[in-house]
N, CA, C, O and the ligand as a Tripos MOL2 file, in Angstrom:
@<TRIPOS>MOLECULE
protein
  241   239    61     0     0
PROTEIN
NO_CHARGES

@<TRIPOS>ATOM
      1 N         -25.1920   60.3860  -62.9670 N.3       1 MET1
      2 CA        -24.0200   60.2190  -62.0700 C.3       1 MET1
      3 C         -22.8030   60.6970  -62.6970 C.2       1 MET1
      4 O         -22.4910   60.1650  -63.7620 O.2       1 MET1
      5 N         -22.0340   61.6440  -62.2020 N.am      2 ASN2
      6 CA        -20.9240   62.2160  -62.9460 C.3       2 ASN2
      7 C         -19.6910   61.3130  -62.4500 C.2       2 ASN2
      8 O         -19.5030   60.9940  -61.2760 O.2       2 ASN2
      9 N         -18.9440   60.9830  -63.4560 N.am      3 VAL3
     10 CA        -17.6760   60.2610  -63.2020 C.3       3 VAL3
     11 C         -16.6610   61.2450  -62.8440 C.2       3 VAL3
     12 O         -15.7300   60.8640  -62.1350 O.2       3 VAL3
     13 N         -16.7070   62.4180  -63.2210 N.am      4 GLY4
     14 CA        -15.7310   63.3770  -62.7680 C.3       4 GLY4
     15 C         -15.9060   64.7490  -63.4100 C.2       4 GLY4
     16 O         -16.7990   65.0020  -64.2190 O.2       4 GLY4
     17 N         -15.0170   65.5860  -63.0010 N.am      5 PHE5
     18 CA        -15.0680   66.8650  -63.6080 C.3       5 PHE5
     19 C         -14.2210   67.1900  -64.8330 C.2       5 PHE5
     20 O         -13.1900   66.5260  -64.9450 O.2       5 PHE5
     21 N         -14.4620   68.0340  -65.7010 N.am      6 PRO6
     22 CA        -13.6990   68.2240  -66.6830 C.3       6 PRO6
     23 C         -12.2050   68.8140  -66.3640 C.2       6 PRO6
     24 O         -11.9840   69.4060  -65.3080 O.2       6 PRO6
     25 N         -11.3170   68.6300  -67.2420 N.am      7 PHE7
     26 CA        -10.0410   69.2810  -66.9520 C.3       7 PHE7
     27 C          -9.6140   70.3340  -67.8080 C.2       7 PHE7
     28 O          -9.9240   70.3420  -68.9990 O.2       7 PHE7
     29 N          -8.8620   71.3030  -67.2330 N.am      8 CYS8
     30 CA         -8.3430   72.4170  -67.8890 C.3       8 CYS8
     31 C          -7.5820   72.0020  -69.0590 C.2       8 CYS8
     32 O          -6.7350   71.1630  -68.7510 O.2       8 CYS8
     33 N          -7.5920   72.2890  -70.2430 N.am      9 PRO9
     34 CA         -6.6650   71.8660  -71.2390 C.3       9 PRO9
     35 C          -5.3250   72.4540  -71.2760 C.2       9 PRO9
     36 O          -4.3820   71.9260  -71.8650 O.2       9 PRO9
     37 N          -5.2560   73.6630  -70.5720 N.am     10 ALA10
     38 CA         -4.0420   74.5250  -70.4880 C.3      10 ALA10
     39 C          -3.3280   73.9900  -69.2840 C.2      10 ALA10
     40 O          -2.1440   73.7010  -69.4590 O.2      10 ALA10
     41 N          -3.8060   73.8200  -68.1730 N.am     11 CYS11
     42 CA         -2.9730   73.3580  -66.7880 C.3      11 CYS11
     43 C          -3.4240   72.0700  -66.2280 C.2      11 CYS11
     44 O          -2.8420   71.5940  -65.2540 O.2      11 CYS11
     45 N          -4.5050   71.4310  -66.8270 N.am     12 ASP12
     46 CA         -4.8140   70.0280  -66.3030 C.3      12 ASP12
     47 C          -5.4740   70.0800  -64.8570 C.2      12 ASP12
     48 O          -5.5420   69.0980  -64.1160 O.2      12 ASP12
     49 N          -5.8970   71.2040  -64.5840 N.am     13 ALA13
     50 CA         -6.5730   71.3950  -63.2540 C.3      13 ALA13
     51 C          -8.0160   70.7520  -63.3960 C.2      13 ALA13
     52 O          -8.5950   70.9110  -64.4700 O.2      13 ALA13
     53 N          -8.5490   70.1340  -62.5200 N.am     14 GLU14
     54 CA         -9.9080   69.7000  -62.5640 C.3      14 GLU14
     55 C         -10.7240   71.0180  -62.2720 C.2      14 GLU14
     56 O         -10.3740   71.8760  -61.4620 O.2      14 GLU14
     57 N         -11.7530   71.0530  -62.9730 N.am     15 ILE15
     58 CA        -12.7910   72.1620  -62.7200 C.3      15 ILE15
     59 C         -14.0750   71.7470  -62.4060 C.2      15 ILE15
     60 O         -14.7660   71.0220  -63.1220 O.2      15 ILE15
     61 N         -14.4150   72.2480  -61.2460 N.am     16 GLU16
     62 CA        -15.5080   71.7050  -60.7780 C.3      16 GLU16
     63 C         -16.7980   72.4100  -61.1670 C.2      16 GLU16
     64 O         -17.2760   73.3350  -60.5110 O.2      16 GLU16
     65 N         -17.3250   71.9160  -62.2690 N.am     17 ILE17
     66 CA        -18.4290   72.5930  -62.8900 C.3      17 ILE17
     67 C         -19.3480   71.1940  -63.3690 C.2      17 ILE17
     68 O         -18.7940   70.1100  -63.5480 O.2      17 ILE17
     69 N         -20.5350   71.3570  -63.5090 N.am     18 ASP18
     70 CA        -21.3190   70.3640  -64.0870 C.3      18 ASP18
     71 C         -22.0520   70.8950  -65.1890 C.2      18 ASP18
     72 O         -22.0640   72.1030  -65.4230 O.2      18 ASP18
     73 N         -22.6770   70.0390  -65.8940 N.am     19 ASP19
     74 CA        -23.2530   70.5400  -67.2330 C.3      19 ASP19
     75 C         -24.6700   71.3660  -66.9140 C.2      19 ASP19
     76 O         -25.2690   72.0000  -67.7830 O.2      19 ASP19
     77 N         -25.0540   71.2700  -65.6980 N.am     20 LEU20
     78 CA        -26.1590   72.2320  -65.5270 C.3      20 LEU20
     79 C         -25.7550   73.7590  -65.2260 C.2      20 LEU20
     80 O         -26.5890   74.6600  -65.1440 O.2      20 LEU20
     81 N         -24.4540   73.9250  -65.0810 N.am     21 ASP21
     82 CA        -23.7540   75.1490  -64.7330 C.3      21 ASP21
     83 C         -23.4590   75.9670  -65.9220 C.2      21 ASP21
     84 O         -23.3570   77.1930  -65.8660 O.2      21 ASP21
     85 N         -23.3110   75.2130  -67.0920 N.am     22 VAL22
     86 CA        -22.6420   75.8290  -68.3110 C.3      22 VAL22
     87 C         -23.5190   75.4990  -69.4390 C.2      22 VAL22
     88 O         -24.1240   74.4270  -69.4230 O.2      22 VAL22
     89 N         -23.6380   76.2750  -70.3650 N.am     23 ASP23
     90 CA        -24.2930   76.1060  -71.7580 C.3      23 ASP23
     91 C         -23.1090   75.7370  -72.9020 C.2      23 ASP23
     92 O         -21.9120   75.9790  -72.7520 O.2      23 ASP23
     93 N         -23.6280   75.1960  -73.8980 N.am     24 LEU24
     94 CA        -22.6280   74.9170  -74.9280 C.3      24 LEU24
     95 C         -22.2910   76.4910  -75.5760 C.2      24 LEU24
     96 O         -23.0830   77.3900  -75.8610 O.2      24 LEU24
     97 N         -20.9460   76.4490  -75.6750 N.am     25 GLY25
     98 CA        -20.4750   77.7510  -76.3200 C.3      25 GLY25
     99 C         -20.0720   78.9410  -75.3230 C.2      25 GLY25
    100 O         -19.5350   80.0020  -75.6450 O.2      25 GLY25
    101 N         -20.4620   78.5150  -74.0040 N.am     26 GLU26
    102 CA        -20.2910   79.6090  -73.0610 C.3      26 GLU26
    103 C         -18.6830   79.4660  -72.6000 C.2      26 GLU26
    104 O         -18.0670   78.4040  -72.6870 O.2      26 GLU26
    105 N         -18.1910   80.5420  -72.1660 N.am     27 THR27
    106 CA        -16.7750   80.5560  -71.9060 C.3      27 THR27
    107 C         -16.6260   80.7770  -70.3370 C.2      27 THR27
    108 O         -17.3500   81.5870  -69.7580 O.2      27 THR27
    109 N         -15.7710   80.1150  -69.7470 N.am     28 ILE28
    110 CA        -15.4030   80.1070  -68.2710 C.3      28 ILE28
    111 C         -14.0740   80.4990  -67.9730 C.2      28 ILE28
    112 O         -13.2800   80.3270  -68.8980 O.2      28 ILE28
    113 N         -13.6110   80.9940  -66.8980 N.am     29 GLY29
    114 CA        -12.3200   81.0360  -66.5110 C.3      29 GLY29
    115 C         -11.7530   80.0810  -65.6760 C.2      29 GLY29
    116 O         -12.3100   79.7280  -64.6370 O.2      29 GLY29
    117 N         -10.5650   79.5860  -66.0940 N.am     30 CYS30
    118 CA         -9.9980   78.4870  -65.1720 C.3      30 CYS30
    119 C          -9.6810   79.1040  -63.9350 C.2      30 CYS30
    120 O          -9.1950   80.2340  -63.9880 O.2      30 CYS30
    121 N          -9.8950   78.4900  -62.6670 N.am     31 PRO31
    122 CA         -9.5890   79.0220  -61.4210 C.3      31 PRO31
    123 C          -8.2330   78.8780  -61.1910 C.2      31 PRO31
    124 O          -7.6700   79.6470  -60.4130 O.2      31 PRO31
    125 N          -7.5230   77.8350  -61.8650 N.am     32 GLU32
    126 CA         -6.0940   77.5820  -61.6530 C.3      32 GLU32
    127 C          -5.1220   78.5520  -62.4110 C.2      32 GLU32
    128 O          -4.3480   79.3080  -61.8250 O.2      32 GLU32
    129 N          -5.2230   78.4670  -63.5850 N.am     33 CYS33
    130 CA         -4.4190   79.3060  -64.5170 C.3      33 CYS33
    131 C          -4.9890   80.6810  -65.0170 C.2      33 CYS33
    132 O          -4.2780   81.5810  -65.4650 O.2      33 CYS33
    133 N          -6.3420   80.7390  -64.8890 N.am     34 GLY34
    134 CA         -7.0160   82.0160  -65.3440 C.3      34 GLY34
    135 C          -7.2850   82.1040  -66.7830 C.2      34 GLY34
    136 O          -7.8660   83.1030  -67.2060 O.2      34 GLY34
    137 N          -6.9220   81.1550  -67.5900 N.am     35 CYS35
    138 CA         -7.2850   81.2220  -68.9390 C.3      35 CYS35
    139 C          -8.5510   81.1190  -69.3860 C.2      35 CYS35
    140 O          -9.2910   80.5000  -68.6220 O.2      35 CYS35
    141 N          -9.0660   81.5480  -70.4300 N.am     36 THR36
    142 CA        -10.6050   81.5450  -70.8990 C.3      36 THR36
    143 C         -10.7630   80.2540  -71.5160 C.2      36 THR36
    144 O         -10.0000   79.8900  -72.4100 O.2      36 THR36
    145 N         -11.7000   79.5460  -71.0950 N.am     37 LEU37
    146 CA        -11.9520   78.2070  -71.7430 C.3      37 LEU37
    147 C         -13.4570   78.3210  -72.3010 C.2      37 LEU37
    148 O         -14.3380   78.9850  -71.7560 O.2      37 LEU37
    149 N         -13.6080   77.5650  -73.4770 N.am     38 SER38
    150 CA        -14.9540   77.5960  -73.9530 C.3      38 SER38
    151 C         -15.3610   76.1380  -73.7980 C.2      38 SER38
    152 O         -14.6030   75.1690  -73.7610 O.2      38 SER38
    153 N         -16.7350   76.1510  -73.7110 N.am     39 VAL39
    154 CA        -17.5200   74.7050  -73.4310 C.3      39 VAL39
    155 C         -17.8570   74.4650  -74.9000 C.2      39 VAL39
    156 O         -18.6470   75.1240  -75.5760 O.2      39 VAL39
    157 N         -17.0110   73.2440  -75.3460 N.am     40 MET40
    158 CA        -17.1390   72.7900  -76.7260 C.3      40 MET40
    159 C         -18.2020   71.6850  -76.8290 C.2      40 MET40
    160 O         -18.6470   71.3330  -77.9220 O.2      40 MET40
    161 N         -18.6530   71.0720  -75.5010 N.am     41 LYS41
    162 CA        -19.3530   69.9290  -75.5630 C.3      41 LYS41
    163 C         -20.0210   69.8840  -74.1760 C.2      41 LYS41
    164 O         -19.4460   70.3790  -73.2070 O.2      41 LYS41
    165 N         -21.1460   69.3360  -74.0750 N.am     42 VAL42
    166 CA        -21.6970   69.0520  -72.7700 C.3      42 VAL42
    167 C         -22.2950   67.6430  -72.6290 C.2      42 VAL42
    168 O         -22.7770   67.1090  -73.6280 O.2      42 VAL42
    169 N         -22.2890   66.9710  -71.3630 N.am     43 GLY43
    170 CA        -22.7060   65.6830  -71.2540 C.3      43 GLY43
    171 C         -21.9220   64.7120  -71.7510 C.2      43 GLY43
    172 O         -22.4360   64.0480  -72.6520 O.2      43 GLY43
    173 N         -20.6760   64.3970  -71.3830 N.am     44 PRO44
    174 CA        -19.8220   65.1790  -70.4350 C.3      44 PRO44
    175 C         -19.2380   66.4850  -71.0090 C.2      44 PRO44
    176 O         -19.2040   66.6340  -72.2310 O.2      44 PRO44
    177 N         -18.8120   67.3660  -70.2350 N.am     45 ILE45
    178 CA        -18.2990   68.6310  -70.7150 C.3      45 ILE45
    179 C         -16.9550   68.3740  -71.2610 C.2      45 ILE45
    180 O         -16.1420   67.5890  -70.7720 O.2      45 ILE45
    181 N         -16.7700   69.1600  -72.4070 N.am     46 GLU46
    182 CA        -15.5250   69.0860  -73.0080 C.3      46 GLU46
    183 C         -15.0030   70.6720  -73.1040 C.2      46 GLU46
    184 O         -15.6850   71.4710  -73.7470 O.2      46 GLU46
    185 N         -14.0560   71.0010  -72.5970 N.am     47 LEU47
    186 CA        -13.4460   72.4060  -72.6470 C.3      47 LEU47
    187 C         -12.2540   72.5670  -73.6800 C.2      47 LEU47
    188 O         -11.5290   71.6200  -73.9850 O.2      47 LEU47
    189 N         -12.1320   73.6830  -74.1250 N.am     48 ASP48
    190 CA        -10.9270   74.0660  -74.9610 C.3      48 ASP48
    191 C         -10.5030   75.4310  -74.7850 C.2      48 ASP48
    192 O         -11.3380   76.2810  -74.4750 O.2      48 ASP48
    193 N          -9.3720   75.7090  -74.9400 N.am     49 ILE49
    194 CA         -8.8760   77.0800  -74.6850 C.3      49 ILE49
    195 C          -9.5280   77.9200  -75.8270 C.2      49 ILE49
    196 O          -9.4830   77.6480  -77.0270 O.2      49 ILE49
    197 N         -10.1810   79.0530  -75.2090 N.am     50 ALA50
    198 CA        -10.8400   80.0710  -76.0300 C.3      50 ALA50
    199 C          -9.7310   80.9830  -76.6700 C.2      50 ALA50
    200 O          -8.6780   81.2280  -76.0820 O.2      50 ALA50
    201 N         -10.0490   81.4760  -77.9360 N.am     51 GLU51
    202 CA         -9.3010   82.5330  -78.4000 C.3      51 GLU51
    203 C          -9.1280   83.5860  -77.4890 C.2      51 GLU51
    204 O         -10.0680   83.9940  -76.8060 O.2      51 GLU51
    205 N          -7.9240   84.0880  -77.4240 N.am     52 GLU52
    206 CA         -7.6530   85.2760  -76.5010 C.3      52 GLU52
    207 C          -8.6330   86.4960  -76.7880 C.2      52 GLU52
    208 O          -8.8810   86.9130  -77.9190 O.2      52 GLU52
    209 N          -9.1200   86.9750  -75.6890 N.am     53 GLU53
    210 CA        -10.0880   88.0530  -75.8700 C.3      53 GLU53
    211 C          -9.4840   89.2820  -75.0380 C.2      53 GLU53
    212 O          -8.6860   89.1040  -74.1180 O.2      53 GLU53
    213 N          -9.8530   90.3170  -75.3710 N.am     54 VAL54
    214 CA         -9.3870   91.4820  -74.6290 C.3      54 VAL54
    215 C         -10.3050   91.5340  -73.2550 C.2      54 VAL54
    216 O         -11.2580   92.3050  -73.1380 O.2      54 VAL54
    217 N          -9.9240   90.6900  -72.3260 N.am     55 ARG55
    218 CA        -10.5700   90.6900  -71.1320 C.3      55 ARG55
    219 C          -9.6960   90.4660  -69.9100 C.2      55 ARG55
    220 O          -8.9510   89.4860  -69.9310 O.2      55 ARG55
    221 N          -9.7000   91.1840  -68.9510 N.am     56 GLU56
    222 CA         -8.8760   90.8510  -67.6590 C.3      56 GLU56
    223 C          -9.5060   89.8820  -66.6610 C.2      56 GLU56
    224 O         -10.6030   90.1060  -66.1510 O.2      56 GLU56
    225 N          -8.8150   88.8580  -66.4170 N.am     57 TRP57
    226 CA         -9.3230   88.0160  -65.4270 C.3      57 TRP57
    227 C          -8.6030   88.1890  -64.1630 C.2      57 TRP57
    228 O          -9.0530   87.7150  -63.1200 O.2      57 TRP57
    229 N          -7.5210   88.8370  -64.2080 N.am     58 ARG58
    230 CA         -6.8920   89.0750  -62.7950 C.3      58 ARG58
    231 C          -7.4280   90.3240  -62.1580 C.2      58 ARG58
    232 O          -7.8370   91.2590  -62.8460 O.2      58 ARG58
    233 N          -7.4270   90.3440  -60.8490 N.am     59 ASP59
    234 CA         -7.8830   91.3190  -60.1770 C.3      59 ASP59
    235 C          -6.8420   92.6140  -59.8950 C.2      59 ASP59
    236 O          -7.2410   93.7680  -59.7400 O.2      59 ASP59
    237 N          -5.6020   92.2470  -59.8630 N.am     60 SER60
    238 CA         -4.6020   93.0950  -59.6430 C.3      60 SER60
    239 C          -3.5380   93.2650  -60.6600 C.2      60 SER60
    240 O          -2.6110   94.0500  -60.4590 O.2      60 SER60
    241 ZN         -6.1410   76.0150  -66.2900 Zn       61 ZN61
@<TRIPOS>BOND
     1     1     2 1
     2     2     3 1
     3     3     4 2
     4     3     5 am
     5     5     6 1
     6     6     7 1
     7     7     8 2
     8     7     9 am
     9     9    10 1
    10    10    11 1
    11    11    12 2
    12    11    13 am
    13    13    14 1
    14    14    15 1
    15    15    16 2
    16    15    17 am
    17    17    18 1
    18    18    19 1
    19    19    20 2
    20    19    21 am
    21    21    22 1
    22    22    23 1
    23    23    24 2
    24    23    25 am
    25    25    26 1
    26    26    27 1
    27    27    28 2
    28    27    29 am
    29    29    30 1
    30    30    31 1
    31    31    32 2
    32    31    33 am
    33    33    34 1
    34    34    35 1
    35    35    36 2
    36    35    37 am
    37    37    38 1
    38    38    39 1
    39    39    40 2
    40    39    41 am
    41    41    42 1
    42    42    43 1
    43    43    44 2
    44    43    45 am
    45    45    46 1
    46    46    47 1
    47    47    48 2
    48    47    49 am
    49    49    50 1
    50    50    51 1
    51    51    52 2
    52    51    53 am
    53    53    54 1
    54    54    55 1
    55    55    56 2
    56    55    57 am
    57    57    58 1
    58    58    59 1
    59    59    60 2
    60    59    61 am
    61    61    62 1
    62    62    63 1
    63    63    64 2
    64    63    65 am
    65    65    66 1
    66    66    67 1
    67    67    68 2
    68    67    69 am
    69    69    70 1
    70    70    71 1
    71    71    72 2
    72    71    73 am
    73    73    74 1
    74    74    75 1
    75    75    76 2
    76    75    77 am
    77    77    78 1
    78    78    79 1
    79    79    80 2
    80    79    81 am
    81    81    82 1
    82    82    83 1
    83    83    84 2
    84    83    85 am
    85    85    86 1
    86    86    87 1
    87    87    88 2
    88    87    89 am
    89    89    90 1
    90    90    91 1
    91    91    92 2
    92    91    93 am
    93    93    94 1
    94    94    95 1
    95    95    96 2
    96    95    97 am
    97    97    98 1
    98    98    99 1
    99    99   100 2
   100    99   101 am
   101   101   102 1
   102   102   103 1
   103   103   104 2
   104   103   105 am
   105   105   106 1
   106   106   107 1
   107   107   108 2
   108   107   109 am
   109   109   110 1
   110   110   111 1
   111   111   112 2
   112   111   113 am
   113   113   114 1
   114   114   115 1
   115   115   116 2
   116   115   117 am
   117   117   118 1
   118   118   119 1
   119   119   120 2
   120   119   121 am
   121   121   122 1
   122   122   123 1
   123   123   124 2
   124   123   125 am
   125   125   126 1
   126   126   127 1
   127   127   128 2
   128   127   129 am
   129   129   130 1
   130   130   131 1
   131   131   132 2
   132   131   133 am
   133   133   134 1
   134   134   135 1
   135   135   136 2
   136   135   137 am
   137   137   138 1
   138   138   139 1
   139   139   140 2
   140   139   141 am
   141   141   142 1
   142   142   143 1
   143   143   144 2
   144   143   145 am
   145   145   146 1
   146   146   147 1
   147   147   148 2
   148   147   149 am
   149   149   150 1
   150   150   151 1
   151   151   152 2
   152   151   153 am
   153   153   154 1
   154   154   155 1
   155   155   156 2
   156   155   157 am
   157   157   158 1
   158   158   159 1
   159   159   160 2
   160   159   161 am
   161   161   162 1
   162   162   163 1
   163   163   164 2
   164   163   165 am
   165   165   166 1
   166   166   167 1
   167   167   168 2
   168   167   169 am
   169   169   170 1
   170   170   171 1
   171   171   172 2
   172   171   173 am
   173   173   174 1
   174   174   175 1
   175   175   176 2
   176   175   177 am
   177   177   178 1
   178   178   179 1
   179   179   180 2
   180   179   181 am
   181   181   182 1
   182   182   183 1
   183   183   184 2
   184   183   185 am
   185   185   186 1
   186   186   187 1
   187   187   188 2
   188   187   189 am
   189   189   190 1
   190   190   191 1
   191   191   192 2
   192   191   193 am
   193   193   194 1
   194   194   195 1
   195   195   196 2
   196   195   197 am
   197   197   198 1
   198   198   199 1
   199   199   200 2
   200   199   201 am
   201   201   202 1
   202   202   203 1
   203   203   204 2
   204   203   205 am
   205   205   206 1
   206   206   207 1
   207   207   208 2
   208   207   209 am
   209   209   210 1
   210   210   211 1
   211   211   212 2
   212   211   213 am
   213   213   214 1
   214   214   215 1
   215   215   216 2
   216   215   217 am
   217   217   218 1
   218   218   219 1
   219   219   220 2
   220   219   221 am
   221   221   222 1
   222   222   223 1
   223   223   224 2
   224   223   225 am
   225   225   226 1
   226   226   227 1
   227   227   228 2
   228   227   229 am
   229   229   230 1
   230   230   231 1
   231   231   232 2
   232   231   233 am
   233   233   234 1
   234   234   235 1
   235   235   236 2
   236   235   237 am
   237   237   238 1
   238   238   239 1
   239   239   240 2
@<TRIPOS>SUBSTRUCTURE
     1 MET1         2 RESIDUE 1 A MET
     2 ASN2         6 RESIDUE 1 A ASN
     3 VAL3        10 RESIDUE 1 A VAL
     4 GLY4        14 RESIDUE 1 A GLY
     5 PHE5        18 RESIDUE 1 A PHE
     6 PRO6        22 RESIDUE 1 A PRO
     7 PHE7        26 RESIDUE 1 A PHE
     8 CYS8        30 RESIDUE 1 A CYS
     9 PRO9        34 RESIDUE 1 A PRO
    10 ALA10       38 RESIDUE 1 A ALA
    11 CYS11       42 RESIDUE 1 A CYS
    12 ASP12       46 RESIDUE 1 A ASP
    13 ALA13       50 RESIDUE 1 A ALA
    14 GLU14       54 RESIDUE 1 A GLU
    15 ILE15       58 RESIDUE 1 A ILE
    16 GLU16       62 RESIDUE 1 A GLU
    17 ILE17       66 RESIDUE 1 A ILE
    18 ASP18       70 RESIDUE 1 A ASP
    19 ASP19       74 RESIDUE 1 A ASP
    20 LEU20       78 RESIDUE 1 A LEU
    21 ASP21       82 RESIDUE 1 A ASP
    22 VAL22       86 RESIDUE 1 A VAL
    23 ASP23       90 RESIDUE 1 A ASP
    24 LEU24       94 RESIDUE 1 A LEU
    25 GLY25       98 RESIDUE 1 A GLY
    26 GLU26      102 RESIDUE 1 A GLU
    27 THR27      106 RESIDUE 1 A THR
    28 ILE28      110 RESIDUE 1 A ILE
    29 GLY29      114 RESIDUE 1 A GLY
    30 CYS30      118 RESIDUE 1 A CYS
    31 PRO31      122 RESIDUE 1 A PRO
    32 GLU32      126 RESIDUE 1 A GLU
    33 CYS33      130 RESIDUE 1 A CYS
    34 GLY34      134 RESIDUE 1 A GLY
    35 CYS35      138 RESIDUE 1 A CYS
    36 THR36      142 RESIDUE 1 A THR
    37 LEU37      146 RESIDUE 1 A LEU
    38 SER38      150 RESIDUE 1 A SER
    39 VAL39      154 RESIDUE 1 A VAL
    40 MET40      158 RESIDUE 1 A MET
    41 LYS41      162 RESIDUE 1 A LYS
    42 VAL42      166 RESIDUE 1 A VAL
    43 GLY43      170 RESIDUE 1 A GLY
    44 PRO44      174 RESIDUE 1 A PRO
    45 ILE45      178 RESIDUE 1 A ILE
    46 GLU46      182 RESIDUE 1 A GLU
    47 LEU47      186 RESIDUE 1 A LEU
    48 ASP48      190 RESIDUE 1 A ASP
    49 ILE49      194 RESIDUE 1 A ILE
    50 ALA50      198 RESIDUE 1 A ALA
    51 GLU51      202 RESIDUE 1 A GLU
    52 GLU52      206 RESIDUE 1 A GLU
    53 GLU53      210 RESIDUE 1 A GLU
    54 VAL54      214 RESIDUE 1 A VAL
    55 ARG55      218 RESIDUE 1 A ARG
    56 GLU56      222 RESIDUE 1 A GLU
    57 TRP57      226 RESIDUE 1 A TRP
    58 ARG58      230 RESIDUE 1 A ARG
    59 ASP59      234 RESIDUE 1 A ASP
    60 SER60      238 RESIDUE 1 A SER
    61 ZN61       241 GROUP 0 **** ****
């Protein structure tokens, strides 16, 4: 049973993922602020801001 979703460390948005969706060390994009987050821990998930990569998250 999940108590809640993890929060984005950059913008404090709740990110609706569970630990079945991600693996340790995986990176995801925050749907709110668009920054790259890496999964530091699972069960419960802990997110940290990933180092800036040369990757475009924005569409336009
Ligand atoms: Zn964010």
